LUMGUBA-699465 format. One record per residue (C-alpha): x, y, z; residue in three letters. Coordinates in pm, whole numbers, plus 32768, in hexadecimal, padded with zeros to 4 digits. Layout:
XYZALA
...
% end
This chain:
7FF27FDC801EMET
807C81587FAELYS
80C1824E80A6GLN
7FF1838A8105ASP
80B7849880C7TYR
8061861F80D1ASN
814486DE8001ILE
814288247F1EASN
8227886B7DD8LYS
828A89A47EB0LYS
835888E17F7CHIS
843E88D87E66PHE
84578A837E1FSER
85D28AE27E76ARG
864E8BEB7F2DASN
87618CB27E6ALYS
87AF8D757F74ASP
879A8C87808AGLU
885F8B717FC7TYR
89658BDB7EAEASN
89BB8B147D98ASP
8B0C8B0B7E42GLY
8BF28B3E7F94ILE
8CD18C567F74ASP
8D4D8C7B80CESER
8DEF8B3F81A7LEU
8CE88B9282D6SER
8BA48B8B820FARG
8C288A5D8168TYR
8C4989F482CFARG
8AF08A5A832DASN
8A2889DE81F5LYS
8ADF88768202ILE
8AC08858835BARG
892D88D2832FGLN
88F287AE823ELEU
89EC86C682EDLEU
88E186C08424ASP
87BB86D38358VAL
883E8587830ALEU
888D8523848FLYS
8A1A84F38422LEU
8ACE850D855CLYS
8C6C85B88552GLU
8CA9847A85E8SER
8C4583B884CBGLU
8CF9832883B3GLU
8C1983E082A0THR
8C1885258373TYR
8D9485028341LYS
8DD484CA8209LYS
8CE8859B8168VAL
8DD286D48263MET
8F1A864281E6GLU
8EC4866A8054ASP
8DFB878F8074LEU
8F4688128146GLN
8FFC87678017ILE
8F2788527EE4LYS
8F3889937FD5PHE
90BD89907FB8THR
90CF897D7E38VAL
8F998A6B7DFDASN
8EE88B7D7EB5ASN
8D838B557E23TYR
8CED8A157E21ILE
8B988A007D4EPRO
8A9B894E7E44TRP
8A9488167D7FTHR
8BDF879E7D85THR
8BA987D47F26ILE
8A4287107F0AILE
8B2786397E49LYS
8C30861C7F33ILE
8B2A85AE8040VAL
8AA084D67F58ALA
8BB1841D7F18ASP
8C2883E6808ESER
8AF2832880F8CYS
8AF582227FCEVAL
8C7D81F18024VAL
8C2981A18162ASN
8ACD81188106LYS
8A0681F981F4GLN
889381C281C0ILE
879082CB8216PHE
862482C3825FSER
8512832D8181GLN
8501848F8253SER
8647849D825BGLU
868D84738098LEU
856A8553809FCYS
863286638147ASP
878D86368066PHE
868586547F5CLEU
85C8879D7FDATHR
872688598038ILE
87DB87E77F2DALA
8685884C7E23THR
869589AB7EB1LYS
883289BC7EAEGLY
884F89C07D40ILE
883A8AD67C77GLU
87108BA57BEFGLN
87288C037A99LYS
86828CF779F9GLU
85948BF27929GLU
845C8BC4786BLYS
83658B59792ELEU
831B8A277884ALA
849289A978D9VAL
84978A327A3ATHR
831789517A5DARG
83DE88247A04MET
84E4885F7AD0GLU
83CC88537BCBTHR
82F687267B3EASP
847F864F7B6FVAL
84BA86A37CBATHR
8374864D7D4BPHE
834C85227C6AASN
848C84787D38ILE
83F585157EADTYR
82C784697E2ELYS
8353832A7DE5ASP
843A831C7EF3ILE
831983747FEBMET
824C825C7F35GLU
835981457EEFASN
849081797FCCTYR
844280A580F1GLN
84327F6B7FE8ASN
859D7FE37F2BPHE
869E7ECF7F58GLN
87AB7F5E8019ASN
88A87F7A7EC3SER
8792806D7E70LEU
87AC81197FCALYS
88E9815F7FC9VAL
891381F57E90ASP
87E582B77E86TYR
88A084057F05PRO
898384057DE7ARG
886A83C07D03ILE
87BD84DA7D59ILE
892685B57D35VAL
8916853D7BE8ASP
87CF85887B59VAL
87F686E07BF6LEU
894187547B2ASER
885986F17A3CILE
873787F27A72LEU
887A88E17A75GLU
897088A279A9ARG
88E587B178B1GLY
89DA869978EETHR
8A2585C37A1DASP
8B1485BD7B09THR
8BEF84F57A22LYS
8B9F85B37906GLY
8ABD85087833LYS
89C285BE77CALYS
889185B1780EVAL
875886AE776EGLY
864D87327827LEU
8532864077DCTYR
8627850D77E3GLY
8668856D7987ALA
853784487A03GLU
85A08363790EARG
86EB83817966TYR
8696839D7AFCTYR
85D482337AD2GLN
86E7819A79ECILE
880781E27AF6ARG
86CD81377C47LYS
86CA802A7B27SER
884F80387B2DGLU
88567FD67CB7ALA
877C7EF47C99MET
882F7E0A7BCFALA
89517DEE7CC3LYS
882B7D3F7DA8VAL
87F37C367C3ELEU
891D7B897C5ALEU
89017B4E7DD6GLN
87AC7ACE7D8DILE
874F79517DC4PRO
86DD788C7C76SER
857778757D04THR
84BF79927C9ELEU
844B7AA17DA4SER
83D57C247D8BTYR
84757D5B7DEEPRO
83297DEE7E8EASN
82BB7D367F8AGLU
81417D9D7F44ASP
81957D607DBCPHE
801A7CBB7D99ASP
7F567B977C9EGLU
7F0E7CC97BA8GLU
806E7D357B95LYS
80DA7B9E7B8FASP
7FC37B5D7A96GLY
80B57CB779B2LEU
81DA7BF779F3ILE
81487ACD7964GLU
80B87B647814SER
81D87C2077F7LEU
82AF7AC97800ASN
81D47A3F7701GLN
81D67B6A7609ILE
83417BF3761ETHR
83D87A8A7699SER
84EB7B2B77B0ARG
84FF7AC8790EASN
84057AC679DELYS
855B7B697AFAARG
85977C6879E5GLU
84327CB779B7LEU
83DE7D077B07VAL
85057DEC7B1EGLU
84E17E6F7A03SER
83477ECF7A80VAL
83747F337BB1ALA
844080777B2CASN
836280DF7A28LEU
82AE82337A3DPRO
814581D37AC9ASN
809A8241797ESER
8184812978C6ASP
8136803C79AATHR
7F8E8084797ELYS
7FF2808F77ECLYS
80A67F1F7800LEU
7F6F7E8C78F7SER
7E767F4077FBASP
7EFB7E8576F1LEU
7F407D47777DCYS
7E007D4F7812LEU
7DAA7D307690ASN
7E8F7C1E7647HIS
7D997B4E7584SER
7D327C3874A2LYS
7E917C79747FLEU
7ECB7B2773FEGLN
7D817B277336LYS
7DDD7C677261TYR
7F697BE37224CYS
7EAA7ABE7150GLU
7DA27BDC70CELEU
7E7E7CD27035ILE
7EEF7BBF6F38ARG
7DB87C356E6FASN
7D477DD76E9CGLU
7BF67D856E73GLU
7BB57CAC6F70GLU
7C8B7D52703FPHE
7B9C7EA57042ARG
7A677DEF7070CYS
7AF97D607198GLU
7B507EAD7242VAL
7A087F3B71B3GLN
79667E3F725FLYS
7A077E7273AFGLU
7A0D800D73C1LEU
787A8024731BGLY
7913810B71F9ARG
79C8811C7095GLU
7B22819370ABILE
7BD3822A6F54THR
7D0981826EA1ASP
7E0382596F66ASN
7D7681F570B9GLN
7D94809A7062LEU
7EE980C56FCCGLN
7F5181457132HIS
7E9C802F71BFALA
7F5A7F1C70E7ILE
80717FAD7168ILE
804F7F91729FSER
80177E3B72A3ILE
812E7DDD71CBARG
81F87EAF72D1LYS
81637E3F7424ILE
82877D8474A4LYS
83657E917421THR
82C07FAB74D0TYR
829E7EB37610ILE
84327E797629GLU
84577FE675DFSER
83A38039772EVAL
84407F417801LEU
857F7FB17779ASP
8561812F7790GLY
857081677618LYS
849E824E75ABPHE
857383847610ILE
849D84BD75F2PRO
853B859374E3HIS
85B986F375C6ASP
850287F774F0THR
83AD87857543HIS
83B386677636GLY
830B8575758CILE
83B2844574A7ASN
82C683EB7360HIS
831582A97330VAL
826782607482ARG
815383827437HIS
80F782A572EAASN
810681437357LEU
804081CF749DGLU
7F2482BB73D4TYR
7EEA812F7306GLY
7EB18086744ETYR
7DD3814C74C1LYS
7D3481C273A0LEU
7CD8802273D0MET
7C9380217527GLY
7D9C7F5975B4LEU
7DE080937691ILE
7D6381B476F2GLU
7D8582F576A3SER
7DFF841277B7LYS
7C9984CD7789ARG
7BC6836E7792ARG
7C56836778E6ARG
7C3284D37989GLN
7AC784DD792CGLN
% end
């Protein structure tokens, strides 16, 4: 069951006066870092605390100006090295403080809203799912957060990998998946689910995905666990219509028979253009599902959609195989 939470996107608004994008004096640097470490409940006697202070001291001897993303990266790296696992509330506090400190830009409202949405969705994910994550993912989480914030601020993660703003959330999901994949090497041969609440409905989803893709069920469990809810819903809709998909795959060999069957199901006629969209979508069903599972549908930086995905989903919505967003909102 998902945990109740009360959050507001204003929670992540930035205050340039309070949190500059860098620290230009040793005293100010110490105060801010200690504030962050206090929130994380790290004590001066702990190894993580000592590691943070030592690394920052080294940085400060080289440069009198330390960008905020560098500071929080040092904190995150020290936590990972010492296998520090934070509680749900501590990690949320880390995300909040780290977000408020990243550089404030005079950008278009749409860009600022996208940045807020990404951090808001990470916060939501922590509140809803963190308790069920494997320890390997919990250890990596601060570093994942810092890399996403670096993308939002600079367009690259802390290692210099370029990621567009619209790809930030997908990057976040991929990083989570990579951290969870480390656990697979230690999982026994018997299939086990990462989430104890993995219910019968999701079990049925995995079974259907296994039949369609022929992928290992354990791999499918991990892939589905890291999908956004919207993608999981689309795959669930398709799998619930598995028998209809099988029938359509046979019927598309004869376009007129296929048209008659789709029109019968819909109770209305479809145009020739719609027919071709539907046929292509049926032929590409396995490719579509695997691309969703693997995160291959990367949105275009300029408009935030992937045209191949958009066209395939149009075909599935046309046939009533997945529910349109407009219909869900009604």
